[in-house]
N, C-alpha and C positions, 0 to 999 in steps of 0.2 A: 617230818611233822607228825606229832602224835594226835590221833583222832580223839575227839570227845566221845563219850559213851554212845550218844545218839548217832553220831556219824559212824562209829564202828559197827553198831547194830545194823544200820542201813547198808553199809558196805558189805557186811556178811550176807544179808539176804539178797542183795543185788548179785553178788558172786554166785550164790547158790541157785537162784531162780532166773535171773534176767540176762546174764552175759552169755553171748554165743561167740565162738570164734570160727572163722571161715572167710569167705569173700562176700561182702555185702555192699549194696548200693544204698547210700543214705539219701534222705529227703533233700539234702543240699546238692545232690547230683554226684558227689564224690564217692569213691569206693573206700572201704575200710576192711581191715582184717579182723575187726571185732564189732559187735553190735550189742547195744543195751536196749532191751525191750522193757522199759520201766513198768509197763502194764502188768507184766508177769509178777511183779511185787505189789504194785498199788491195788490191783484187783483181788489180792489174796486176803481173806478175812484174818488170817494169822499174822499179817504184816501191816494192816491198816494203822494200828497204833504206832508202830515203828516209823511209818511214813509221816504221820501227823506230828509225832514228837520230834522227829529229825528236823522238819521245817520250822516248827515253833522254836526249838532250841537254837537253830542257826540264826533265826531272826532276833531272838533275845541276845545272843552273843554279839549281834550287830547293833544292839540298842533299840530294837523295834519290838514292842510288846503288843499283846492282843488288843489293848486299848487304843492303839495307834491306827487301827483299821476297823471298818464296819462289816466288811463282807469279803469273801475269798472266792476266786474263780480263775478260769483260764480257758484256753482253746480246746475244742474237742479233738481228739478223744483222750489223749494221754493225761490231760490236766484234770479231767472229771474225777477220777478216784483220788487224786492228790488233794484236790479242793475239798472233797468230802472227808478225807482223813483229817485235814486241818480243821474243818468245821466240827468234826467229832471231838477233837481235842480242846478246841476253844469255845465251842457253843455258838460260833458265828454262822450266819447263813452262807450259802454257796450258790454259784452260778456257773454256766458254761457259755463260751463264745462260739457260735456256729461259724463255719466258713462263709456261708451265704445266708441272707435273710430268708425267713420263711414267708410265703405269700398267703398263708392261711392262719387261722386261729388269731393270736395276738400279734403274729408276725415278728419281724425283727431278727437280729442276730443273737440276742441274749435269751438263754433258757435258764430258768431258776429265779433266784431272789436277788435282784439288783435294782435299786432305785436311784434316780438322779441325785447327784451330789454326794453320794456315799463314798467314803474313803475305801479304796480297793487294794487288796493284796492279790497280785497275779501269781499263779503257780503253774508249774509244768513238770513233767517227769524228766525229760532230758532235752538238750539242745546242742547242736553242733555250731551252726552259724546264728541261729535264733531268728531266721527269716520268717518262718511261719508264726512264731510268737509275736514278733514285731508287727506283722500284718494284721494280727487280731486286735491290737490295742486301740485303733480308731473306734471300734464299737463301744468301748468303755469311755473314751475321751468324749465322744459325741453326746454322752449322757451327763457331761460336766462332772464326771467322777474323777477325783484326783487319784493317781496311782501312787500309793505309799512306797511299794517295793515290788520287785519281781524275785521270786525264789523258785529254785528247781532242785530236783533230787541230784542230778548229775550234769555238770557242764563238761561236755566232751570236746568242745572246740577251743575254749580258752579266750575267745574274742568277743563274746556277748557282753561282758562287763563294759568294755570300751564303747560298744555300740549304744548301750543303754545310758552310759555316762554322757554321751553326746546329746541325749534326750532328757538329761537331768532326772533320770529314774534310778533309784537305788537298786542294787543287784546283790542278792544274797544266795548263792548256790550252797547246797549242803556239802556236796563233794565235787571235786574236779577229777578229770581222767587220771591224773597222776596218783590220786588216792586209791585207785583200783589197779595201779601198775601199768598204765598206758600213758603214752604221750598225748598232749593236747593235739587235736586235729589228726590223730593217727587213724 
């Protein structure tokens, strides 16, 4: 498969800055001979536009435009720079979903700009099983915010789409593990 220009640009910087080979234990508990630390790209000033453009282009290719969602966000920590990159490209506000609610200040699991009933785009840097991503979604659903889609820079596991389809959530990854020369779930 030929990559679109935004996908190719993202793949290039992921290969250059974010992929490590060796033996790694993943959040899913599995071990892998490669690891993608998407934050090594998403937190780089010289890559922010690449990240934002790649997500926005993937969504457009799937028929989802910036007018289809009001706000962009995702779970801490990997989603924060991805959400900000999309916010920069689209002008949309952004938010982050904490793992646990704060018991001080305004409290809650949401940090940033999210109001009840806003249409939400959820983003993330990478996922293998998507367990942590799916566990973050109730914080948004509890605010009566419809989830328009979930998009991430790299799907390394290949099974998240099916899991989200069971929840009637559109899934739009920019790249899959095979786009970087790896097998899904490897």
